[in-house]
CHARMM internal coordinates of N, CA and C (Angstrom, degrees):
IC EDIT
DIST 1 N 1 CA 1.4888
DIST 1 CA 1 C 1.5230
ANGL 1 N 1 CA 1 C 106.87
DIST 1 C 2 N 1.3454
ANGL 1 CA 1 C 2 N 111.84
DIHE 1 N 1 CA 1 C 2 N 130.92
DIST 2 N 2 CA 1.4122
ANGL 1 C 2 N 2 CA 119.63
DIHE 1 CA 1 C 2 N 2 CA -177.72
DIST 2 CA 2 C 1.5712
ANGL 2 N 2 CA 2 C 108.84
DIHE 1 C 2 N 2 CA 2 C -128.45
DIST 2 C 3 N 1.3155
ANGL 2 CA 2 C 3 N 116.24
DIHE 2 N 2 CA 2 C 3 N 128.62
DIST 3 N 3 CA 1.4722
ANGL 2 C 3 N 3 CA 121.01
DIHE 2 CA 2 C 3 N 3 CA 172.48
DIST 3 CA 3 C 1.5250
ANGL 3 N 3 CA 3 C 108.33
DIHE 2 C 3 N 3 CA 3 C -98.35
DIST 3 C 4 N 1.3456
ANGL 3 CA 3 C 4 N 117.90
DIHE 3 N 3 CA 3 C 4 N 130.44
DIST 4 N 4 CA 1.4210
ANGL 3 C 4 N 4 CA 120.43
DIHE 3 CA 3 C 4 N 4 CA 179.38
DIST 4 CA 4 C 1.5230
ANGL 4 N 4 CA 4 C 111.54
DIHE 3 C 4 N 4 CA 4 C -151.44
DIST 4 C 5 N 1.2883
ANGL 4 CA 4 C 5 N 120.01
DIHE 4 N 4 CA 4 C 5 N 148.51
DIST 5 N 5 CA 1.4345
ANGL 4 C 5 N 5 CA 124.32
DIHE 4 CA 4 C 5 N 5 CA -176.69
DIST 5 CA 5 C 1.5230
ANGL 5 N 5 CA 5 C 112.20
DIHE 4 C 5 N 5 CA 5 C -87.30
DIST 5 C 6 N 1.3082
ANGL 5 CA 5 C 6 N 116.45
DIHE 5 N 5 CA 5 C 6 N 60.40
DIST 6 N 6 CA 1.4571
ANGL 5 C 6 N 6 CA 119.39
DIHE 5 CA 5 C 6 N 6 CA -178.40
DIST 6 CA 6 C 1.5380
ANGL 6 N 6 CA 6 C 113.29
DIHE 5 C 6 N 6 CA 6 C -116.06
DIST 6 C 7 N 1.2842
ANGL 6 CA 6 C 7 N 118.51
DIHE 6 N 6 CA 6 C 7 N 8.97
DIST 7 N 7 CA 1.4674
ANGL 6 C 7 N 7 CA 125.12
DIHE 6 CA 6 C 7 N 7 CA -178.05
DIST 7 CA 7 C 1.5253
ANGL 7 N 7 CA 7 C 112.09
DIHE 6 C 7 N 7 CA 7 C -53.56
DIST 7 C 8 N 1.2894
ANGL 7 CA 7 C 8 N 119.80
DIHE 7 N 7 CA 7 C 8 N -37.30
DIST 8 N 8 CA 1.4604
ANGL 7 C 8 N 8 CA 122.89
DIHE 7 CA 7 C 8 N 8 CA -177.51
DIST 8 CA 8 C 1.5566
ANGL 8 N 8 CA 8 C 112.33
DIHE 7 C 8 N 8 CA 8 C -79.80
DIST 8 C 9 N 1.3283
ANGL 8 CA 8 C 9 N 116.99
DIHE 8 N 8 CA 8 C 9 N -5.33
DIST 9 N 9 CA 1.4437
ANGL 8 C 9 N 9 CA 119.60
DIHE 8 CA 8 C 9 N 9 CA -176.17
DIST 9 CA 9 C 1.5236
ANGL 9 N 9 CA 9 C 112.41
DIHE 8 C 9 N 9 CA 9 C -117.08
DIST 9 C 10 N 1.2917
ANGL 9 CA 9 C 10 N 118.38
DIHE 9 N 9 CA 9 C 10 N -25.33
DIST 10 N 10 CA 1.4892
ANGL 9 C 10 N 10 CA 123.61
DIHE 9 CA 9 C 10 N 10 CA -175.63
DIST 10 CA 10 C 1.5214
ANGL 10 N 10 CA 10 C 110.51
DIHE 9 C 10 N 10 CA 10 C -135.23
DIST 10 C 11 N 1.3340
ANGL 10 CA 10 C 11 N 117.07
DIHE 10 N 10 CA 10 C 11 N 139.15
DIST 11 N 11 CA 1.4419
ANGL 10 C 11 N 11 CA 123.15
DIHE 10 CA 10 C 11 N 11 CA 169.58
DIST 11 CA 11 C 1.4739
ANGL 11 N 11 CA 11 C 108.94
DIHE 10 C 11 N 11 CA 11 C -88.73
DIST 11 C 12 N 1.3484
ANGL 11 CA 11 C 12 N 116.65
DIHE 11 N 11 CA 11 C 12 N 145.07
DIST 12 N 12 CA 1.4657
ANGL 11 C 12 N 12 CA 119.35
DIHE 11 CA 11 C 12 N 12 CA -179.44
DIST 12 CA 12 C 1.5214
ANGL 12 N 12 CA 12 C 112.50
DIHE 11 C 12 N 12 CA 12 C -53.93
DIST 12 C 13 N 1.3557
ANGL 12 CA 12 C 13 N 116.40
DIHE 12 N 12 CA 12 C 13 N -43.80
DIST 13 N 13 CA 1.4478
ANGL 12 C 13 N 13 CA 118.83
DIHE 12 CA 12 C 13 N 13 CA -177.13
DIST 13 CA 13 C 1.5414
ANGL 13 N 13 CA 13 C 112.07
DIHE 12 C 13 N 13 CA 13 C -64.48
DIST 13 C 14 N 1.3241
ANGL 13 CA 13 C 14 N 117.91
DIHE 13 N 13 CA 13 C 14 N -26.71
DIST 14 N 14 CA 1.4836
ANGL 13 C 14 N 14 CA 120.79
DIHE 13 CA 13 C 14 N 14 CA 176.67
DIST 14 CA 14 C 1.5060
ANGL 14 N 14 CA 14 C 115.21
DIHE 13 C 14 N 14 CA 14 C -72.45
DIST 14 C 15 N 1.3181
ANGL 14 CA 14 C 15 N 115.86
DIHE 14 N 14 CA 14 C 15 N -16.35
DIST 15 N 15 CA 1.4629
ANGL 14 C 15 N 15 CA 121.23
DIHE 14 CA 14 C 15 N 15 CA 179.49
DIST 15 CA 15 C 1.5175
ANGL 15 N 15 CA 15 C 115.48
DIHE 14 C 15 N 15 CA 15 C -98.49
DIST 15 C 16 N 1.3221
ANGL 15 CA 15 C 16 N 116.07
DIHE 15 N 15 CA 15 C 16 N -13.80
DIST 16 N 16 CA 1.4743
ANGL 15 C 16 N 16 CA 121.26
DIHE 15 CA 15 C 16 N 16 CA -179.57
DIST 16 CA 16 C 1.5112
ANGL 16 N 16 CA 16 C 109.82
DIHE 15 C 16 N 16 CA 16 C -60.23
DIST 16 C 17 N 1.3080
ANGL 16 CA 16 C 17 N 117.98
DIHE 16 N 16 CA 16 C 17 N 127.07
DIST 17 N 17 CA 1.4860
ANGL 16 C 17 N 17 CA 122.46
DIHE 16 CA 16 C 17 N 17 CA 178.19
DIST 17 CA 17 C 1.4728
ANGL 17 N 17 CA 17 C 114.70
DIHE 16 C 17 N 17 CA 17 C 81.64
DIST 17 C 18 N 1.3699
ANGL 17 CA 17 C 18 N 120.43
DIHE 17 N 17 CA 17 C 18 N 0.10
DIST 18 N 18 CA 1.4375
ANGL 17 C 18 N 18 CA 122.38
DIHE 17 CA 17 C 18 N 18 CA 177.66
DIST 18 CA 18 C 1.5051
ANGL 18 N 18 CA 18 C 109.95
DIHE 17 C 18 N 18 CA 18 C -86.95
DIST 18 C 19 N 1.3084
ANGL 18 CA 18 C 19 N 115.70
DIHE 18 N 18 CA 18 C 19 N 151.55
DIST 19 N 19 CA 1.4623
ANGL 18 C 19 N 19 CA 122.66
DIHE 18 CA 18 C 19 N 19 CA 171.32
DIST 19 CA 19 C 1.5236
ANGL 19 N 19 CA 19 C 107.91
DIHE 18 C 19 N 19 CA 19 C -98.27
DIST 19 C 20 N 1.3321
ANGL 19 CA 19 C 20 N 117.64
DIHE 19 N 19 CA 19 C 20 N 135.68
DIST 20 N 20 CA 1.4837
ANGL 19 C 20 N 20 CA 121.05
DIHE 19 CA 19 C 20 N 20 CA 176.88
DIST 20 CA 20 C 1.5192
ANGL 20 N 20 CA 20 C 106.46
DIHE 19 C 20 N 20 CA 20 C -132.41
DIST 20 C 21 N 1.3282
ANGL 20 CA 20 C 21 N 113.66
DIHE 20 N 20 CA 20 C 21 N 163.93
DIST 21 N 21 CA 1.4659
ANGL 20 C 21 N 21 CA 118.72
DIHE 20 CA 20 C 21 N 21 CA -178.53
DIST 21 CA 21 C 1.5301
ANGL 21 N 21 CA 21 C 105.81
DIHE 20 C 21 N 21 CA 21 C -95.42
DIST 21 C 22 N 1.3409
ANGL 21 CA 21 C 22 N 114.50
DIHE 21 N 21 CA 21 C 22 N 130.35
DIST 22 N 22 CA 1.4815
ANGL 21 C 22 N 22 CA 121.25
DIHE 21 CA 21 C 22 N 22 CA 178.92
DIST 22 CA 22 C 1.5033
ANGL 22 N 22 CA 22 C 113.71
DIHE 21 C 22 N 22 CA 22 C -129.94
DIST 22 C 23 N 1.2869
ANGL 22 CA 22 C 23 N 116.88
DIHE 22 N 22 CA 22 C 23 N 156.14
DIST 23 N 23 CA 1.4714
ANGL 22 C 23 N 23 CA 121.77
DIHE 22 CA 22 C 23 N 23 CA 169.13
DIST 23 CA 23 C 1.5101
ANGL 23 N 23 CA 23 C 105.84
DIHE 22 C 23 N 23 CA 23 C -106.42
DIST 23 C 24 N 1.3305
ANGL 23 CA 23 C 24 N 116.28
DIHE 23 N 23 CA 23 C 24 N 121.16
DIST 24 N 24 CA 1.4698
ANGL 23 C 24 N 24 CA 119.51
DIHE 23 CA 23 C 24 N 24 CA -173.81
DIST 24 CA 24 C 1.5353
ANGL 24 N 24 CA 24 C 112.86
DIHE 23 C 24 N 24 CA 24 C -120.65
DIST 24 C 25 N 1.3128
ANGL 24 CA 24 C 25 N 119.49
DIHE 24 N 24 CA 24 C 25 N 8.82
DIST 25 N 25 CA 1.4543
ANGL 24 C 25 N 25 CA 120.46
DIHE 24 CA 24 C 25 N 25 CA 177.06
DIST 25 CA 25 C 1.5284
ANGL 25 N 25 CA 25 C 111.60
DIHE 24 C 25 N 25 CA 25 C -98.40
DIST 25 C 26 N 1.3066
ANGL 25 CA 25 C 26 N 115.83
DIHE 25 N 25 CA 25 C 26 N 31.55
DIST 26 N 26 CA 1.4615
ANGL 25 C 26 N 26 CA 121.53
DIHE 25 CA 25 C 26 N 26 CA 177.97
DIST 26 CA 26 C 1.5321
ANGL 26 N 26 CA 26 C 110.82
DIHE 25 C 26 N 26 CA 26 C -102.19
DIST 26 C 27 N 1.3161
ANGL 26 CA 26 C 27 N 116.42
DIHE 26 N 26 CA 26 C 27 N 159.12
DIST 27 N 27 CA 1.4541
ANGL 26 C 27 N 27 CA 118.41
DIHE 26 CA 26 C 27 N 27 CA 172.86
DIST 27 CA 27 C 1.5324
ANGL 27 N 27 CA 27 C 109.19
DIHE 26 C 27 N 27 CA 27 C -72.56
DIST 27 C 28 N 1.3347
ANGL 27 CA 27 C 28 N 116.93
DIHE 27 N 27 CA 27 C 28 N 143.09
DIST 28 N 28 CA 1.4795
ANGL 27 C 28 N 28 CA 119.40
DIHE 27 CA 27 C 28 N 28 CA 176.61
DIST 28 CA 28 C 1.5094
ANGL 28 N 28 CA 28 C 109.63
DIHE 27 C 28 N 28 CA 28 C -63.87
DIST 28 C 29 N 1.3648
ANGL 28 CA 28 C 29 N 113.68
DIHE 28 N 28 CA 28 C 29 N 148.08
DIST 29 N 29 CA 1.4148
ANGL 28 C 29 N 29 CA 121.18
DIHE 28 CA 28 C 29 N 29 CA 174.80
DIST 29 CA 29 C 1.5323
ANGL 29 N 29 CA 29 C 110.40
DIHE 28 C 29 N 29 CA 29 C -131.61
DIST 29 C 30 N 1.2725
ANGL 29 CA 29 C 30 N 117.16
DIHE 29 N 29 CA 29 C 30 N 157.14
DIST 30 N 30 CA 1.4749
ANGL 29 C 30 N 30 CA 119.13
DIHE 29 CA 29 C 30 N 30 CA 177.58
DIST 30 CA 30 C 1.5338
ANGL 30 N 30 CA 30 C 109.41
DIHE 29 C 30 N 30 CA 30 C -104.51
DIST 30 C 31 N 1.3414
ANGL 30 CA 30 C 31 N 116.89
DIHE 30 N 30 CA 30 C 31 N 120.06
DIST 31 N 31 CA 1.4701
ANGL 30 C 31 N 31 CA 123.79
DIHE 30 CA 30 C 31 N 31 CA -177.29
DIST 31 CA 31 C 1.5203
ANGL 31 N 31 CA 31 C 105.78
DIHE 30 C 31 N 31 CA 31 C -117.96
DIST 31 C 32 N 1.3142
ANGL 31 CA 31 C 32 N 116.65
DIHE 31 N 31 CA 31 C 32 N 122.76
DIST 32 N 32 CA 1.4778
ANGL 31 C 32 N 32 CA 123.84
DIHE 31 CA 31 C 32 N 32 CA -179.64
DIST 32 CA 32 C 1.5232
ANGL 32 N 32 CA 32 C 110.92
DIHE 31 C 32 N 32 CA 32 C 47.88
DIST 32 C 33 N 1.3583
ANGL 32 CA 32 C 33 N 113.02
DIHE 32 N 32 CA 32 C 33 N 42.47
DIST 33 N 33 CA 1.5012
ANGL 32 C 33 N 33 CA 117.64
DIHE 32 CA 32 C 33 N 33 CA 174.77
DIST 33 CA 33 C 1.5135
ANGL 33 N 33 CA 33 C 115.28
DIHE 32 C 33 N 33 CA 33 C 82.28
DIST 33 C 34 N 1.3370
ANGL 33 CA 33 C 34 N 119.46
DIHE 33 N 33 CA 33 C 34 N 2.77
DIST 34 N 34 CA 1.4597
ANGL 33 C 34 N 34 CA 121.97
DIHE 33 CA 33 C 34 N 34 CA -178.81
DIST 34 CA 34 C 1.4833
ANGL 34 N 34 CA 34 C 108.93
DIHE 33 C 34 N 34 CA 34 C -123.56
DIST 34 C 35 N 1.3181
ANGL 34 CA 34 C 35 N 118.51
DIHE 34 N 34 CA 34 C 35 N 138.51
DIST 35 N 35 CA 1.4421
ANGL 34 C 35 N 35 CA 123.05
DIHE 34 CA 34 C 35 N 35 CA -179.30
DIST 35 CA 35 C 1.5265
ANGL 35 N 35 CA 35 C 110.64
DIHE 34 C 35 N 35 CA 35 C -75.68
DIST 35 C 36 N 1.3099
ANGL 35 CA 35 C 36 N 116.12
DIHE 35 N 35 CA 35 C 36 N 133.48
DIST 36 N 36 CA 1.4507
ANGL 35 C 36 N 36 CA 123.01
DIHE 35 CA 35 C 36 N 36 CA 174.47
DIST 36 CA 36 C 1.5047
ANGL 36 N 36 CA 36 C 107.87
DIHE 35 C 36 N 36 CA 36 C -115.83
DIST 36 C 37 N 1.3272
ANGL 36 CA 36 C 37 N 117.09
DIHE 36 N 36 CA 36 C 37 N 126.00
DIST 37 N 37 CA 1.4517
ANGL 36 C 37 N 37 CA 124.64
DIHE 36 CA 36 C 37 N 37 CA -169.92
DIST 37 CA 37 C 1.5271
ANGL 37 N 37 CA 37 C 112.87
DIHE 36 C 37 N 37 CA 37 C -104.89
DIST 37 C 38 N 1.3280
ANGL 37 CA 37 C 38 N 117.10
DIHE 37 N 37 CA 37 C 38 N -3.61
DIST 38 N 38 CA 1.4717
ANGL 37 C 38 N 38 CA 118.83
DIHE 37 CA 37 C 38 N 38 CA 179.89
DIST 38 CA 38 C 1.5667
ANGL 38 N 38 CA 38 C 106.42
DIHE 37 C 38 N 38 CA 38 C -158.16
DIST 38 C 39 N 1.3349
ANGL 38 CA 38 C 39 N 115.10
DIHE 38 N 38 CA 38 C 39 N -177.93
DIST 39 N 39 CA 1.4641
ANGL 38 C 39 N 39 CA 121.15
DIHE 38 CA 38 C 39 N 39 CA 177.38
DIST 39 CA 39 C 1.5061
ANGL 39 N 39 CA 39 C 108.50
DIHE 38 C 39 N 39 CA 39 C -131.62
DIST 39 C 40 N 1.3092
ANGL 39 CA 39 C 40 N 117.93
DIHE 39 N 39 CA 39 C 40 N 127.51
DIST 40 N 40 CA 1.4591
ANGL 39 C 40 N 40 CA 119.12
DIHE 39 CA 39 C 40 N 40 CA 174.27
DIST 40 CA 40 C 1.5063
ANGL 40 N 40 CA 40 C 110.81
DIHE 39 C 40 N 40 CA 40 C -84.08
DIST 40 C 41 N 1.3518
ANGL 40 CA 40 C 41 N 115.68
DIHE 40 N 40 CA 40 C 41 N 150.41
DIST 41 N 41 CA 1.4452
ANGL 40 C 41 N 41 CA 118.94
DIHE 40 CA 40 C 41 N 41 CA -179.92
DIST 41 CA 41 C 1.5321
ANGL 41 N 41 CA 41 C 110.32
DIHE 40 C 41 N 41 CA 41 C -99.14
DIST 41 C 42 N 1.3166
ANGL 41 CA 41 C 42 N 115.09
DIHE 41 N 41 CA 41 C 42 N 136.78
DIST 42 N 42 CA 1.4717
ANGL 41 C 42 N 42 CA 120.26
DIHE 41 CA 41 C 42 N 42 CA -178.79
DIST 42 CA 42 C 1.5022
ANGL 42 N 42 CA 42 C 108.08
DIHE 41 C 42 N 42 CA 42 C -148.29
DIST 42 C 43 N 1.3383
ANGL 42 CA 42 C 43 N 116.22
DIHE 42 N 42 CA 42 C 43 N 158.35
DIST 43 N 43 CA 1.4300
ANGL 42 C 43 N 43 CA 122.24
DIHE 42 CA 42 C 43 N 43 CA 170.13
DIST 43 CA 43 C 1.5575
ANGL 43 N 43 CA 43 C 108.23
DIHE 42 C 43 N 43 CA 43 C -107.74
DIST 43 C 44 N 1.2791
ANGL 43 CA 43 C 44 N 116.57
DIHE 43 N 43 CA 43 C 44 N 152.68
DIST 44 N 44 CA 1.4799
ANGL 43 C 44 N 44 CA 120.54
DIHE 43 CA 43 C 44 N 44 CA 178.03
DIST 44 CA 44 C 1.5233
ANGL 44 N 44 CA 44 C 111.78
DIHE 43 C 44 N 44 CA 44 C -135.60
DIST 44 C 45 N 1.3055
ANGL 44 CA 44 C 45 N 116.56
DIHE 44 N 44 CA 44 C 45 N 132.01
DIST 45 N 45 CA 1.4510
ANGL 44 C 45 N 45 CA 122.04
DIHE 44 CA 44 C 45 N 45 CA 176.95
DIST 45 CA 45 C 1.5389
ANGL 45 N 45 CA 45 C 107.14
DIHE 44 C 45 N 45 CA 45 C -138.37
DIST 45 C 46 N 1.2929
ANGL 45 CA 45 C 46 N 117.08
DIHE 45 N 45 CA 45 C 46 N -165.39
DIST 46 N 46 CA 1.4597
ANGL 45 C 46 N 46 CA 120.05
DIHE 45 CA 45 C 46 N 46 CA -176.24
DIST 46 CA 46 C 1.5865
ANGL 46 N 46 CA 46 C 112.74
DIHE 45 C 46 N 46 CA 46 C -66.02
DIST 46 C 47 N 1.3205
ANGL 46 CA 46 C 47 N 115.65
DIHE 46 N 46 CA 46 C 47 N -18.23
DIST 47 N 47 CA 1.4888
ANGL 46 C 47 N 47 CA 119.96
DIHE 46 CA 46 C 47 N 47 CA 178.07
DIST 47 CA 47 C 1.5242
ANGL 47 N 47 CA 47 C 111.71
DIHE 46 C 47 N 47 CA 47 C -85.76
DIST 47 C 48 N 1.2874
ANGL 47 CA 47 C 48 N 116.70
DIHE 47 N 47 CA 47 C 48 N -11.85
DIST 48 N 48 CA 1.4498
ANGL 47 C 48 N 48 CA 120.92
DIHE 47 CA 47 C 48 N 48 CA -178.46
DIST 48 CA 48 C 1.4684
ANGL 48 N 48 CA 48 C 116.32
DIHE 47 C 48 N 48 CA 48 C 122.20
DIST 48 C 49 N 1.3745
ANGL 48 CA 48 C 49 N 115.73
DIHE 48 N 48 CA 48 C 49 N -149.41
DIST 49 N 49 CA 1.4857
ANGL 48 C 49 N 49 CA 122.18
DIHE 48 CA 48 C 49 N 49 CA -175.34
DIST 49 CA 49 C 1.5255
ANGL 49 N 49 CA 49 C 108.91
DIHE 48 C 49 N 49 CA 49 C -101.38
DIST 49 C 50 N 1.2891
ANGL 49 CA 49 C 50 N 114.45
DIHE 49 N 49 CA 49 C 50 N 141.79
DIST 50 N 50 CA 1.4771
ANGL 49 C 50 N 50 CA 121.31
DIHE 49 CA 49 C 50 N 50 CA 176.64
DIST 50 CA 50 C 1.5271
ANGL 50 N 50 CA 50 C 107.41
DIHE 49 C 50 N 50 CA 50 C -132.91
DIST 50 C 51 N 1.3629
ANGL 50 CA 50 C 51 N 116.84
DIHE 50 N 50 CA 50 C 51 N 114.66
DIST 51 N 51 CA 1.4515
ANGL 50 C 51 N 51 CA 120.67
DIHE 50 CA 50 C 51 N 51 CA 178.63
DIST 51 CA 51 C 1.5141
ANGL 51 N 51 CA 51 C 111.33
DIHE 50 C 51 N 51 CA 51 C -67.16
DIST 51 C 52 N 1.3291
ANGL 51 CA 51 C 52 N 116.72
DIHE 51 N 51 CA 51 C 52 N 143.85
DIST 52 N 52 CA 1.4265
ANGL 51 C 52 N 52 CA 122.51
DIHE 51 CA 51 C 52 N 52 CA 174.95
DIST 52 CA 52 C 1.5188
ANGL 52 N 52 CA 52 C 109.23
DIHE 51 C 52 N 52 CA 52 C -82.12
DIST 52 C 53 N 1.3339
ANGL 52 CA 52 C 53 N 117.80
DIHE 52 N 52 CA 52 C 53 N 116.49
DIST 53 N 53 CA 1.4636
ANGL 52 C 53 N 53 CA 124.15
DIHE 52 CA 52 C 53 N 53 CA -176.67
DIST 53 CA 53 C 1.5221
ANGL 53 N 53 CA 53 C 109.39
DIHE 52 C 53 N 53 CA 53 C -129.21
DIST 53 C 54 N 1.3571
ANGL 53 CA 53 C 54 N 116.47
DIHE 53 N 53 CA 53 C 54 N 138.58
DIST 54 N 54 CA 1.4560
ANGL 53 C 54 N 54 CA 117.58
DIHE 53 CA 53 C 54 N 54 CA 176.53
DIST 54 CA 54 C 1.5370
ANGL 54 N 54 CA 54 C 110.12
DIHE 53 C 54 N 54 CA 54 C -66.32
DIST 54 C 55 N 1.3476
ANGL 54 CA 54 C 55 N 114.49
DIHE 54 N 54 CA 54 C 55 N 152.37
DIST 55 N 55 CA 1.4409
ANGL 54 C 55 N 55 CA 119.40
DIHE 54 CA 54 C 55 N 55 CA -178.23
DIST 55 CA 55 C 1.5109
ANGL 55 N 55 CA 55 C 114.98
DIHE 54 C 55 N 55 CA 55 C -88.90
DIST 55 C 56 N 1.3619
ANGL 55 CA 55 C 56 N 113.65
DIHE 55 N 55 CA 55 C 56 N 0.86
DIST 56 N 56 CA 1.4632
ANGL 55 C 56 N 56 CA 122.27
DIHE 55 CA 55 C 56 N 56 CA 172.29
DIST 56 CA 56 C 1.5275
ANGL 56 N 56 CA 56 C 108.75
DIHE 55 C 56 N 56 CA 56 C -149.60
DIST 56 C 57 N 1.2931
ANGL 56 CA 56 C 57 N 117.52
DIHE 56 N 56 CA 56 C 57 N 166.26
DIST 57 N 57 CA 1.4739
ANGL 56 C 57 N 57 CA 121.73
DIHE 56 CA 56 C 57 N 57 CA 179.84
DIST 57 CA 57 C 1.5074
ANGL 57 N 57 CA 57 C 108.28
DIHE 56 C 57 N 57 CA 57 C -70.09
DIST 57 C 58 N 1.3452
ANGL 57 CA 57 C 58 N 117.54
DIHE 57 N 57 CA 57 C 58 N 131.60
DIST 58 N 58 CA 1.4526
ANGL 57 C 58 N 58 CA 123.98
DIHE 57 CA 57 C 58 N 58 CA 175.87
DIST 58 CA 58 C 1.4717
ANGL 58 N 58 CA 58 C 110.67
DIHE 57 C 58 N 58 CA 58 C -127.16
DIST 58 C 59 N 1.3251
ANGL 58 CA 58 C 59 N 115.80
DIHE 58 N 58 CA 58 C 59 N 157.08
DIST 59 N 59 CA 1.5011
ANGL 58 C 59 N 59 CA 121.22
DIHE 58 CA 58 C 59 N 59 CA 178.98
DIST 59 CA 59 C 1.5100
ANGL 59 N 59 CA 59 C 109.75
DIHE 58 C 59 N 59 CA 59 C -63.94
DIST 59 C 60 N 1.3527
ANGL 59 CA 59 C 60 N 117.46
DIHE 59 N 59 CA 59 C 60 N 133.78
DIST 60 N 60 CA 1.4426
ANGL 59 C 60 N 60 CA 120.79
DIHE 59 CA 59 C 60 N 60 CA 176.03
DIST 60 CA 60 C 1.4887
ANGL 60 N 60 CA 60 C 108.85
DIHE 59 C 60 N 60 CA 60 C -57.15
DIST 60 C 61 N 1.3577
ANGL 60 CA 60 C 61 N 115.59
DIHE 60 N 60 CA 60 C 61 N 138.15
DIST 61 N 61 CA 1.4632
ANGL 60 C 61 N 61 CA 121.46
DIHE 60 CA 60 C 61 N 61 CA 178.59
DIST 61 CA 61 C 1.4945
ANGL 61 N 61 CA 61 C 113.27
DIHE 60 C 61 N 61 CA 61 C 91.11
DIST 61 C 62 N 1.2856
ANGL 61 CA 61 C 62 N 118.39
DIHE 61 N 61 CA 61 C 62 N 0.05
DIST 62 N 62 CA 1.4881
ANGL 61 C 62 N 62 CA 122.15
DIHE 61 CA 61 C 62 N 62 CA -179.40
DIST 62 CA 62 C 1.5460
ANGL 62 N 62 CA 62 C 107.89
DIHE 61 C 62 N 62 CA 62 C -63.18
DIST 62 C 63 N 1.3142
ANGL 62 CA 62 C 63 N 117.80
DIHE 62 N 62 CA 62 C 63 N 135.88
DIST 63 N 63 CA 1.4870
ANGL 62 C 63 N 63 CA 118.03
DIHE 62 CA 62 C 63 N 63 CA -179.38
DIST 63 CA 63 C 1.5191
ANGL 63 N 63 CA 63 C 112.33
DIHE 62 C 63 N 63 CA 63 C -70.18
DIST 63 C 64 N 1.2929
ANGL 63 CA 63 C 64 N 116.30
DIHE 63 N 63 CA 63 C 64 N 152.04
DIST 64 N 64 CA 1.4573
ANGL 63 C 64 N 64 CA 124.09
DIHE 63 CA 63 C 64 N 64 CA 172.85
DIST 64 CA 64 C 1.4620
ANGL 64 N 64 CA 64 C 107.47
DIHE 63 C 64 N 64 CA 64 C -92.26
DIST 64 C 65 N 1.3107
ANGL 64 CA 64 C 65 N 119.62
DIHE 64 N 64 CA 64 C 65 N 127.68
DIST 65 N 65 CA 1.4444
ANGL 64 C 65 N 65 CA 124.08
DIHE 64 CA 64 C 65 N 65 CA -178.18
DIST 65 CA 65 C 1.4665
ANGL 65 N 65 CA 65 C 112.06
DIHE 64 C 65 N 65 CA 65 C -128.25
END
COOR INIT
IC SEED 1 N 1 CA 1 C
IC BUILD
């Protein structure tokens, strides 16, 4: 479970089935009363937030290099 401030940029249904890059070796934190167990990676510029996504299917757990 990941809490992230991307609601204004992505609809939930647009993310279903997508692969994203996350950092999961962090301690869990509680954000707005909900536990977040990882952090997604995104870029932000004047147009908004853009999630970092692989350009092809990769095995879950593959390291980011």
